[in-house]
N, CA and C atoms as a LAMMPS dump frame, in Angstrom:
ITEM: TIMESTEP
0
ITEM: NUMBER OF ATOMS
582
ITEM: BOX BOUNDS ff ff ff
-5.0000000000000000e+02 5.0000000000000000e+02
-5.0000000000000000e+02 5.0000000000000000e+02
-5.0000000000000000e+02 5.0000000000000000e+02
ITEM: ATOMS id mol type element x y z
1 1 1 N 0.839 -1.173 0
2 1 2 C 0 0 0
3 1 3 C 0.886 1.238 0
4 2 1 N 0.604 2.179 -0.888
5 2 2 C 1.4 3.4 -0.945
6 2 3 C 0.751 4.466 -0.09
7 3 1 N 1.55 5.175 0.637
8 3 2 C 1.051 6.282 1.446
9 3 3 C 1.36 7.584 0.727
10 4 1 N 0.367 8.405 0.644
11 4 2 C 0.557 9.695 0.005
12 4 3 C 1.01 10.701 1.048
13 5 1 N 2.168 11.27 0.822
14 5 2 C 2.633 12.306 1.735
15 5 3 C 2.832 13.58 0.944
16 6 1 N 2.512 14.655 1.559
17 6 2 C 2.63 15.947 0.914
18 6 3 C 3.679 16.756 1.65
19 7 1 N 4.621 17.269 0.943
20 7 2 C 5.643 18.13 1.531
21 7 3 C 5.411 19.544 1.006
22 8 1 N 5.497 20.487 1.888
23 8 2 C 5.339 21.875 1.512
24 8 3 C 6.699 22.548 1.605
25 9 1 N 6.964 23.493 0.719
26 9 2 C 8.275 24.136 0.758
27 9 3 C 8.464 24.9 2.052
28 10 1 N 9.702 24.926 2.495
29 10 2 C 10.009 25.656 3.726
30 10 3 C 9.83 27.145 3.477
31 11 1 N 9.38 27.838 4.487
32 11 2 C 9.171 29.274 4.36
33 11 3 C 10.185 29.995 5.214
34 12 1 N 10.509 31.202 4.808
35 12 2 C 11.405 32.007 5.616
36 12 3 C 10.671 32.452 6.853
37 13 1 N 11.355 32.412 7.976
38 13 2 C 10.71 32.815 9.224
39 13 3 C 11.228 34.147 9.721
40 14 1 N 12.098 34.8 8.972
41 14 2 C 12.555 36.112 9.404
42 14 3 C 12.741 37.004 8.191
43 15 1 N 12.609 38.262 8.42
44 15 2 C 12.805 39.246 7.374
45 15 3 C 13.802 40.267 7.895
46 16 1 N 14.488 40.944 6.999
47 16 2 C 15.482 41.915 7.417
48 16 3 C 14.787 43.218 7.76
49 17 1 N 15.065 43.721 8.95
50 17 2 C 14.482 44.982 9.393
51 17 3 C 15.238 46.139 8.756
52 18 1 N 14.772 47.379 8.956
53 18 2 C 15.394 48.541 8.346
54 18 3 C 16.798 48.774 8.877
55 19 1 N 17.054 48.407 10.132
56 19 2 C 18.378 48.631 10.699
57 19 3 C 19.361 47.513 10.347
58 20 1 N 18.943 46.568 9.521
59 20 2 C 19.828 45.502 9.086
60 20 3 C 19.766 44.259 9.944
61 21 1 N 19.091 44.317 11.088
62 21 2 C 18.99 43.138 11.946
63 21 3 C 17.893 42.226 11.438
64 22 1 N 17.956 41.006 11.871
65 22 2 C 16.963 40.029 11.444
66 22 3 C 15.847 39.978 12.469
67 23 1 N 14.6 40.223 12.051
68 23 2 C 13.457 40.216 12.967
69 23 3 C 12.303 39.514 12.285
70 24 1 N 11.509 38.751 13.021
71 24 2 C 10.396 38.044 12.4
72 24 3 C 9.307 39.015 11.974
73 25 1 N 8.733 38.762 10.814
74 25 2 C 7.624 39.591 10.349
75 25 3 C 6.328 38.832 10.56
76 26 1 N 5.245 39.578 10.617
77 26 2 C 3.958 38.932 10.876
78 26 3 C 3.529 38.066 9.706
79 27 1 N 3.866 38.481 8.477
80 27 2 C 3.457 37.672 7.324
81 27 3 C 4.245 36.368 7.251
82 28 1 N 5.546 36.424 7.599
83 28 2 C 6.33 35.191 7.537
84 28 3 C 5.955 34.243 8.666
85 29 1 N 5.635 34.785 9.867
86 29 2 C 5.225 33.898 10.951
87 29 3 C 3.856 33.297 10.659
88 30 1 N 2.996 34.068 9.995
89 30 2 C 1.69 33.538 9.602
90 30 3 C 1.855 32.435 8.566
91 31 1 N 2.758 32.661 7.605
92 31 2 C 2.958 31.628 6.584
93 31 3 C 3.617 30.389 7.181
94 32 1 N 4.493 30.583 8.169
95 32 2 C 5.109 29.423 8.83
96 32 3 C 4.063 28.641 9.611
97 33 1 N 3.164 29.361 10.289
98 33 2 C 2.096 28.685 11.03
99 33 3 C 1.171 27.947 10.072
100 34 1 N 0.884 28.562 8.931
101 34 2 C 0.035 27.917 7.93
102 34 3 C 0.713 26.669 7.381
103 35 1 N 2.012 26.746 7.163
104 35 2 C 2.765 25.586 6.672
105 35 3 C 2.735 24.454 7.697
106 36 1 N 2.921 24.799 8.997
107 36 2 C 2.857 23.778 10.042
108 36 3 C 1.469 23.159 10.113
109 37 1 N 0.432 23.982 9.933
110 37 2 C -0.934 23.459 9.964
111 37 3 C -1.169 22.512 8.796
112 38 1 N -0.658 22.871 7.621
113 38 2 C -0.808 21.989 6.454
114 38 3 C -0.088 20.663 6.671
115 39 1 N 1.127 20.733 7.224
116 39 2 C 1.877 19.503 7.477
117 39 3 C 1.181 18.627 8.509
118 40 1 N 0.648 19.242 9.565
119 40 2 C -0.065 18.468 10.587
120 40 3 C -1.326 17.855 10.004
121 41 1 N -2.008 18.611 9.138
122 41 2 C -3.219 18.095 8.506
123 41 3 C -2.889 16.933 7.569
124 42 1 N -1.814 17.076 6.807
125 42 2 C -1.409 15.99 5.905
126 42 3 C -0.997 14.753 6.692
127 43 1 N -0.304 14.962 7.81
128 43 2 C 0.103 13.842 8.666
129 43 3 C -1.121 13.134 9.24
130 44 1 N -2.113 13.93 9.671
131 44 2 C -3.328 13.338 10.227
132 44 3 C -4.101 12.584 9.14
133 45 1 N -4.188 13.166 7.949
134 45 2 C -4.904 12.52 6.85
135 45 3 C -4.252 11.185 6.49
136 46 1 N -2.915 11.168 6.409
137 46 2 C -2.204 9.931 6.073
138 46 3 C -2.387 8.877 7.16
139 47 1 N -2.344 9.302 8.416
140 47 2 C -2.539 8.353 9.517
141 47 3 C -3.955 7.798 9.507
142 48 1 N -4.93 8.655 9.221
143 48 2 C -6.314 8.195 9.193
144 48 3 C -6.54 7.224 8.038
145 49 1 N -5.952 7.519 6.868
146 49 2 C -6.097 6.611 5.734
147 49 3 C -5.463 5.259 6.04
148 50 1 N -4.32 5.274 6.675
149 50 2 C -3.669 4.022 7.06
150 50 3 C -4.51 3.267 8.078
151 51 1 N -5.085 4.01 9.013
152 51 2 C -5.933 3.421 10.06
153 51 3 C -7.176 2.778 9.453
154 52 1 N -7.863 3.478 8.548
155 52 2 C -9.083 2.925 7.96
156 52 3 C -8.769 1.772 7.017
157 53 1 N -7.647 1.852 6.306
158 53 2 C -7.293 0.766 5.387
159 53 3 C -6.986 -0.519 6.152
160 54 1 N -6.334 -0.389 7.303
161 54 2 C -5.996 -1.594 8.057
162 54 3 C -7.192 -2.146 8.825
163 55 1 N -8.21 -1.311 9.055
164 55 2 C -9.366 -1.8 9.804
165 55 3 C -10.416 -2.439 8.896
166 56 1 N -10.261 -2.313 7.583
167 56 2 C -11.234 -2.895 6.654
168 56 3 C -10.702 -4.215 6.116
169 57 1 N -10.943 -5.27 6.85
170 57 2 C -10.533 -6.597 6.412
171 57 3 C -11.752 -7.299 5.815
172 58 1 N -11.55 -8.22 4.886
173 58 2 C -12.694 -8.973 4.373
174 58 3 C -13.355 -9.771 5.489
175 59 1 N -14.654 -9.987 5.362
176 59 2 C -15.405 -10.707 6.393
177 59 3 C -14.83 -12.1 6.644
178 60 1 N -14.39 -12.778 5.592
179 60 2 C -13.863 -14.127 5.753
180 60 3 C -12.573 -14.136 6.57
181 61 1 N -11.8 -13.088 6.483
182 61 2 C -10.505 -13.057 7.158
183 61 3 C -10.613 -12.659 8.623
184 62 1 N -11.759 -12.189 9.059
185 62 2 C -11.903 -11.744 10.439
186 62 3 C -11.893 -12.927 11.396
187 63 1 N -11.297 -12.72 12.531
188 63 2 C -11.254 -13.751 13.563
189 63 3 C -12.61 -13.842 14.245
190 64 1 N -12.839 -14.938 14.924
191 64 2 C -14.127 -15.119 15.589
192 64 3 C -14.151 -14.491 16.975
193 65 1 N -13.03 -13.982 17.456
194 65 2 C -13.013 -13.359 18.779
195 65 3 C -13.654 -11.983 18.729
196 66 1 N -13.977 -11.462 19.904
197 66 2 C -14.648 -10.17 19.991
198 66 3 C -13.689 -9.016 19.744
199 67 1 N -12.406 -9.2 20.017
200 67 2 C -11.443 -8.128 19.836
201 67 3 C -10.726 -8.342 18.518
202 68 1 N -10.855 -7.359 17.634
203 68 2 C -10.229 -7.425 16.329
204 68 3 C -9.233 -6.281 16.238
205 69 1 N -7.977 -6.553 15.943
206 69 2 C -7.025 -5.452 15.82
207 69 3 C -7.391 -4.582 14.629
208 70 1 N -7.495 -3.291 14.874
209 70 2 C -7.906 -2.39 13.817
210 70 3 C -6.75 -1.604 13.235
211 71 1 N -5.671 -1.502 13.941
212 71 2 C -4.513 -0.785 13.439
213 71 3 C -3.288 -1.233 14.216
214 72 1 N -2.168 -1.065 13.592
215 72 2 C -0.923 -1.36 14.296
216 72 3 C -0.717 -0.294 15.365
217 73 1 N -0.062 -0.628 16.474
218 73 2 C 0.128 0.349 17.549
219 73 3 C 0.777 1.639 17.078
220 74 1 N 1.759 1.542 16.186
221 74 2 C 2.422 2.754 15.726
222 74 3 C 1.476 3.613 14.901
223 75 1 N 0.581 3.003 14.113
224 75 2 C -0.375 3.773 13.327
225 75 3 C -1.367 4.48 14.223
226 76 1 N -1.828 3.808 15.267
227 76 2 C -2.805 4.4 16.165
228 76 3 C -2.191 5.569 16.917
229 77 1 N -0.948 5.412 17.36
230 77 2 C -0.294 6.503 18.069
231 77 3 C -0.071 7.697 17.157
232 78 1 N 0.267 7.463 15.901
233 78 2 C 0.461 8.557 14.958
234 78 3 C -0.848 9.311 14.767
235 79 1 N -1.956 8.573 14.701
236 79 2 C -3.243 9.233 14.522
237 79 3 C -3.565 10.12 15.717
238 80 1 N -3.391 9.613 16.938
239 80 2 C -3.667 10.399 18.145
240 80 3 C -2.71 11.578 18.23
241 81 1 N -1.413 11.336 17.969
242 81 2 C -0.436 12.412 18.031
243 81 3 C -0.717 13.476 16.984
244 82 1 N -1.102 13.075 15.777
245 82 2 C -1.371 14.069 14.744
246 82 3 C -2.616 14.873 15.071
247 83 1 N -3.588 14.259 15.739
248 83 2 C -4.782 14.995 16.178
249 83 3 C -4.372 16.088 17.156
250 84 1 N -3.512 15.737 18.12
251 84 2 C -3.054 16.726 19.092
252 84 3 C -2.099 17.733 18.451
253 85 1 N -1.285 17.315 17.449
254 85 2 C -0.402 18.251 16.756
255 85 3 C -1.202 19.311 16.021
256 86 1 N -2.268 18.891 15.365
257 86 2 C -3.109 19.841 14.649
258 86 3 C -3.75 20.817 15.626
259 87 1 N -4.216 20.322 16.757
260 87 2 C -4.797 21.205 17.772
261 87 3 C -3.741 22.156 18.32
262 88 1 N -2.515 21.685 18.487
263 88 2 C -1.431 22.53 18.978
264 88 3 C -1.14 23.655 17.998
265 89 1 N -1.112 23.34 16.71
266 89 2 C -0.835 24.348 15.701
267 89 3 C -1.922 25.409 15.676
268 90 1 N -3.164 24.976 15.736
269 90 2 C -4.274 25.924 15.688
270 90 3 C -4.343 26.739 16.97
271 91 1 N -4.076 26.115 18.119
272 91 2 C -4.163 26.819 19.4
273 91 3 C -2.973 27.734 19.633
274 92 1 N -1.885 27.542 18.914
275 92 2 C -0.739 28.421 19.06
276 92 3 C 0.217 28.022 20.162
277 93 1 N 0.185 26.8 20.6
278 93 2 C 1.121 26.337 21.612
279 93 3 C 0.623 26.556 23.023
280 94 1 N 1.535 26.329 23.965
281 94 2 C 1.163 26.396 25.377
282 94 3 C 1.715 27.666 26.021
283 95 1 N 1.604 28.8 25.346
284 95 2 C 2.19 30.027 25.856
285 95 3 C 1.231 30.82 26.731
286 96 1 N -0.047 30.773 26.448
287 96 2 C -1.003 31.608 27.17
288 96 3 C -1.197 31.098 28.594
289 97 1 N -1.334 32.039 29.537
290 97 2 C -1.515 31.674 30.934
291 97 3 C -2.8 30.912 31.172
292 98 1 N -3.879 31.306 30.512
293 98 2 C -5.151 30.613 30.675
294 98 3 C -5.079 29.18 30.2
295 99 1 N -4.295 28.961 29.153
296 99 2 C -4.155 27.598 28.64
297 99 3 C -3.413 26.712 29.634
298 100 1 N -2.377 27.249 30.262
299 100 2 C -1.633 26.468 31.264
300 100 3 C -2.542 26.04 32.402
301 101 1 N -3.351 26.962 32.873
302 101 2 C -4.253 26.638 33.983
303 101 3 C -5.307 25.625 33.549
304 102 1 N -5.807 25.755 32.312
305 102 2 C -6.787 24.791 31.803
306 102 3 C -6.17 23.396 31.734
307 103 1 N -4.972 23.311 31.203
308 103 2 C -4.293 22.021 31.092
309 103 3 C -4.029 21.408 32.469
310 104 1 N -3.586 22.234 33.406
311 104 2 C -3.314 21.73 34.755
312 104 3 C -4.581 21.231 35.436
313 105 1 N -5.669 21.977 35.299
314 105 2 C -6.926 21.562 35.937
315 105 3 C -7.467 20.279 35.312
316 106 1 N -7.384 20.165 33.988
317 106 2 C -7.841 18.934 33.33
318 106 3 C -6.985 17.761 33.801
319 107 1 N -5.684 17.959 33.894
320 107 2 C -4.787 16.892 34.34
321 107 3 C -5.018 16.457 35.771
322 108 1 N -5.432 17.4 36.633
323 108 2 C -5.633 17.085 38.049
324 108 3 C -7.005 16.487 38.347
325 109 1 N -8.032 16.896 37.604
326 109 2 C -9.402 16.547 37.981
327 109 3 C -10.101 15.546 37.063
328 110 1 N -9.617 15.358 35.852
329 110 2 C -10.293 14.474 34.9
330 110 3 C -9.536 13.151 34.846
331 111 1 N -10.282 12.067 34.958
332 111 2 C -9.655 10.745 35.004
333 111 3 C -10.53 9.726 34.284
334 112 1 N -9.897 8.61 33.943
335 112 2 C -10.634 7.449 33.448
336 112 3 C -10.595 6.414 34.567
337 113 1 N -11.612 5.589 34.587
338 113 2 C -11.68 4.59 35.648
339 113 3 C -11.843 3.211 35.028
340 114 1 N -10.95 2.319 35.426
341 114 2 C -11.011 0.925 35.01
342 114 3 C -11.087 0.109 36.29
343 115 1 N -12.243 -0.495 36.513
344 115 2 C -12.559 -1.21 37.747
345 115 3 C -12.387 -0.252 38.918
346 116 1 N -11.454 -0.45 39.798
347 116 2 C -11.259 0.437 40.944
348 116 3 C -10.082 1.392 40.744
349 117 1 N -9.484 1.389 39.574
350 117 2 C -8.302 2.192 39.327
351 117 3 C -8.691 3.489 38.64
352 118 1 N -8.122 4.583 39.121
353 118 2 C -8.299 5.885 38.48
354 118 3 C -6.983 6.273 37.816
355 119 1 N -7.077 6.596 36.545
356 119 2 C -5.905 7.042 35.807
357 119 3 C -6.183 8.464 35.337
358 120 1 N -5.459 9.419 35.909
359 120 2 C -5.678 10.825 35.592
360 120 3 C -5.067 11.168 34.24
361 121 1 N -5.671 12.151 33.569
362 121 2 C -5.228 12.503 32.218
363 121 3 C -3.801 13.043 32.199
364 122 1 N -3.322 13.619 33.296
365 122 2 C -1.92 14.084 33.315
366 122 3 C -0.972 12.888 33.252
367 123 1 N -1.363 11.765 33.868
368 123 2 C -0.533 10.564 33.833
369 123 3 C -0.616 9.863 32.484
370 124 1 N -1.726 10.047 31.791
371 124 2 C -1.901 9.466 30.46
372 124 3 C -1.252 10.33 29.383
373 125 1 N -0.755 11.511 29.775
374 125 2 C -0.184 12.495 28.841
375 125 3 C -1.248 13.005 27.876
376 126 1 N -2.499 13.076 28.333
377 126 2 C -3.597 13.572 27.515
378 126 3 C -4.014 14.99 27.905
379 127 1 N -3.561 15.512 29.037
380 127 2 C -4.066 16.787 29.551
381 127 3 C -3.768 17.942 28.596
382 128 1 N -2.53 18.039 28.098
383 128 2 C -2.188 19.129 27.184
384 128 3 C -2.979 19.03 25.886
385 129 1 N -3.056 17.828 25.332
386 129 2 C -3.798 17.645 24.085
387 129 3 C -5.269 17.972 24.233
388 130 1 N -5.877 17.514 25.324
389 130 2 C -7.291 17.823 25.551
390 130 3 C -7.503 19.316 25.733
391 131 1 N -6.606 19.972 26.47
392 131 2 C -6.743 21.414 26.68
393 131 3 C -6.646 22.164 25.356
394 132 1 N -5.736 21.751 24.495
395 132 2 C -5.597 22.395 23.187
396 132 3 C -6.849 22.2 22.348
397 133 1 N -7.344 20.981 22.323
398 133 2 C -8.535 20.693 21.525
399 133 3 C -9.731 21.477 22.048
400 134 1 N -9.921 21.489 23.363
401 134 2 C -11.051 22.228 23.926
402 134 3 C -10.906 23.726 23.695
403 135 1 N -9.689 24.268 23.79
404 135 2 C -9.485 25.699 23.551
405 135 3 C -9.874 26.064 22.124
406 136 1 N -9.489 25.234 21.164
407 136 2 C -9.833 25.495 19.766
408 136 3 C -11.338 25.369 19.546
409 137 1 N -11.937 24.308 20.079
410 137 2 C -13.381 24.089 19.889
411 137 3 C -14.201 25.201 20.54
412 138 1 N -13.803 25.629 21.743
413 138 2 C -14.542 26.693 22.422
414 138 3 C -14.386 28.022 21.694
415 139 1 N -13.194 28.292 21.159
416 139 2 C -12.993 29.52 20.387
417 139 3 C -13.843 29.499 19.119
418 140 1 N -13.934 28.345 18.48
419 140 2 C -14.762 28.226 17.276
420 140 3 C -16.246 28.358 17.598
421 141 1 N -16.615 28.068 18.834
422 141 2 C -18.013 28.162 19.266
423 141 3 C -18.331 29.553 19.82
424 142 1 N -17.477 30.527 19.571
425 142 2 C -17.73 31.875 20.039
426 142 3 C -17.428 32.058 21.513
427 143 1 N -16.496 31.285 22.043
428 143 2 C -16.125 31.317 23.466
429 143 3 C -17.317 31.067 24.372
430 144 1 N -18.194 30.192 23.926
431 144 2 C -19.351 29.791 24.729
432 144 3 C -19.302 28.286 24.91
433 145 1 N -19.595 27.87 26.128
434 145 2 C -19.587 26.439 26.421
435 145 3 C -20.936 25.837 26.061
436 146 1 N -20.887 24.655 25.471
437 146 2 C -22.105 23.879 25.24
438 146 3 C -21.757 22.406 25.408
439 147 1 N -22.76 21.635 25.771
440 147 2 C -22.532 20.201 25.94
441 147 3 C -22.175 19.53 24.618
442 148 1 N -22.573 20.14 23.492
443 148 2 C -22.226 19.572 22.191
444 148 3 C -20.711 19.554 21.982
445 149 1 N -20.035 20.625 22.413
446 149 2 C -18.573 20.679 22.288
447 149 3 C -17.942 19.584 23.139
448 150 1 N -18.404 19.462 24.363
449 150 2 C -17.882 18.441 25.279
450 150 3 C -18.105 17.042 24.713
451 151 1 N -19.32 16.764 24.267
452 151 2 C -19.644 15.439 23.732
453 151 3 C -18.855 15.135 22.464
454 152 1 N -18.68 16.143 21.608
455 152 2 C -17.946 15.943 20.364
456 152 3 C -16.506 15.519 20.641
457 153 1 N -15.847 16.21 21.563
458 153 2 C -14.448 15.877 21.861
459 153 3 C -14.351 14.53 22.57
460 154 1 N -15.227 14.273 23.527
461 154 2 C -15.167 12.995 24.251
462 154 3 C -15.454 11.81 23.326
463 155 1 N -16.253 12.026 22.285
464 155 2 C -16.522 10.952 21.328
465 155 3 C -15.408 10.813 20.294
466 156 1 N -14.689 11.899 20.01
467 156 2 C -13.643 11.877 18.989
468 156 3 C -12.34 11.284 19.508
469 157 1 N -11.945 11.68 20.719
470 157 2 C -10.662 11.219 21.266
471 157 3 C -10.788 9.757 21.675
472 158 1 N -9.886 8.948 21.145
473 158 2 C -9.899 7.519 21.432
474 158 3 C -8.639 7.166 22.207
475 159 1 N -8.794 6.292 23.189
476 159 2 C -7.691 5.889 24.057
477 159 3 C -7.235 4.497 23.637
478 160 1 N -5.963 4.368 23.196
479 160 2 C -5.468 3.046 22.813
480 160 3 C -5.273 2.172 24.05
481 161 1 N -5.65 0.901 23.931
482 161 2 C -5.521 -0.036 25.053
483 161 3 C -4.904 -1.33 24.556
484 162 1 N -4.284 -2.053 25.467
485 162 2 C -3.714 -3.355 25.124
486 162 3 C -2.587 -3.252 24.126
487 163 1 N -1.76 -2.224 24.241
488 163 2 C -0.656 -2.073 23.301
489 163 3 C -1.126 -1.737 21.904
490 164 1 N -2.292 -1.134 21.774
491 164 2 C -2.817 -0.744 20.479
492 164 3 C -3.713 -1.79 19.841
493 165 1 N -3.997 -2.893 20.547
494 165 2 C -4.854 -3.936 19.981
495 165 3 C -6.283 -3.458 19.826
496 166 1 N -6.706 -2.583 20.715
497 166 2 C -8.046 -2.014 20.597
498 166 3 C -8.003 -0.605 21.155
499 167 1 N -9.089 0.101 20.996
500 167 2 C -9.191 1.441 21.545
501 167 3 C -10.626 1.68 21.993
502 168 1 N -10.803 2.715 22.79
503 168 2 C -12.132 3.046 23.303
504 168 3 C -12.284 4.556 23.312
505 169 1 N -13.521 5.001 23.193
506 169 2 C -13.794 6.428 23.275
507 169 3 C -13.489 6.899 24.685
508 170 1 N -12.997 8.119 24.784
509 170 2 C -12.723 8.69 26.099
510 170 3 C -14.006 8.777 26.915
511 171 1 N -15.129 9.016 26.253
512 171 2 C -16.424 9.09 26.937
513 171 3 C -16.754 7.775 27.641
514 172 1 N -16.424 6.65 27.025
515 172 2 C -16.745 5.347 27.609
516 172 3 C -15.893 5.027 28.836
517 173 1 N -14.725 5.643 28.946
518 173 2 C -13.826 5.348 30.055
519 173 3 C -13.965 6.319 31.222
520 174 1 N -14.557 7.491 30.979
521 174 2 C -14.708 8.497 32.042
522 174 3 C -16.028 8.289 32.773
523 175 1 N -15.995 8.165 34.104
524 175 2 C -17.248 8.089 34.859
525 175 3 C -17.942 9.452 34.847
526 176 1 N -19.207 9.48 35.218
527 176 2 C -19.975 10.723 35.147
528 176 3 C -19.397 11.803 36.057
529 177 1 N -18.804 11.44 37.182
530 177 2 C -18.193 12.446 38.063
531 177 3 C -17.032 13.147 37.36
532 178 1 N -16.257 12.399 36.595
533 178 2 C -15.138 12.977 35.861
534 178 3 C -15.632 13.877 34.727
535 179 1 N -16.68 13.457 34.038
536 179 2 C -17.254 14.273 32.966
537 179 3 C -17.838 15.559 33.545
538 180 1 N -18.497 15.474 34.7
539 180 2 C -19.036 16.677 35.342
540 180 3 C -17.918 17.617 35.778
541 181 1 N -16.819 17.068 36.271
542 181 2 C -15.669 17.903 36.638
543 181 3 C -15.115 18.609 35.408
544 182 1 N -15.027 17.897 34.283
545 182 2 C -14.561 18.501 33.039
546 182 3 C -15.518 19.596 32.581
547 183 1 N -16.806 19.349 32.7
548 183 2 C -17.814 20.348 32.336
549 183 3 C -17.62 21.627 33.166
550 184 1 N -17.405 21.474 34.468
551 184 2 C -17.202 22.636 35.34
552 184 3 C -15.9 23.37 35.008
553 185 1 N -14.853 22.628 34.692
554 185 2 C -13.573 23.242 34.325
555 185 3 C -13.731 24.07 33.057
556 186 1 N -14.409 23.52 32.06
557 186 2 C -14.592 24.248 30.801
558 186 3 C -15.471 25.472 30.994
559 187 1 N -16.488 25.355 31.837
560 187 2 C -17.347 26.512 32.123
561 187 3 C -16.535 27.612 32.811
562 188 1 N -15.671 27.233 33.751
563 188 2 C -14.801 28.214 34.408
564 188 3 C -13.829 28.846 33.416
565 189 1 N -13.312 28.052 32.486
566 189 2 C -12.387 28.568 31.475
567 189 3 C -13.075 29.6 30.589
568 190 1 N -14.287 29.305 30.167
569 190 2 C -15.029 30.233 29.31
570 190 3 C -15.378 31.51 30.075
571 191 1 N -15.716 31.372 31.345
572 191 2 C -16.097 32.534 32.158
573 191 3 C -14.888 33.255 32.751
574 192 1 N -13.673 32.895 32.336
575 192 2 C -12.426 33.509 32.815
576 192 3 C -12.261 33.411 34.321
577 193 1 N -12.664 32.295 34.887
578 193 2 C -12.481 32.089 36.321
579 193 3 C -11.295 31.182 36.618
580 194 1 N -10.599 30.726 35.612
581 194 2 C -9.409 29.891 35.836
582 194 3 C -8.196 30.77 36.044
């Protein structure tokens, strides 16, 4: 199977100022950000195509067990990482103070529960990615919180399990107390109380 990859030409990230020194210009930084967004989008598209191609096996070839491997572990991780990379590019990184507090609160208060074990998102290395995704989604929603935004992200983000043999929606792994804590955190973020 051939993977289609798209490479974009490198852009200059600095322009010469009037005094002869090198200083970044707004147009070059915008074009660099656009280039990074295109690369992240192409990476995500390629990972998704690889993921869907490997999950479509003929019916005869499927095993009779309930767990069917849908992607190789490296492919699944690339898909999750590219999702967070795209959110990072759009959100502009982790420079804003409000974003740091949002990420910290999500990492401290939001967890998944498996039997009696609680695994917090900071330990799963999901807190920064979730904060970036929520920041972008809330900004696109006019800086207003709605349950649709929360449900969309919880249904989209998938948690790899068993070394990548299967995955589950984040919504299915979070108990209602954790989802309510996330709802309150996002409401505080929108209302500038973080």
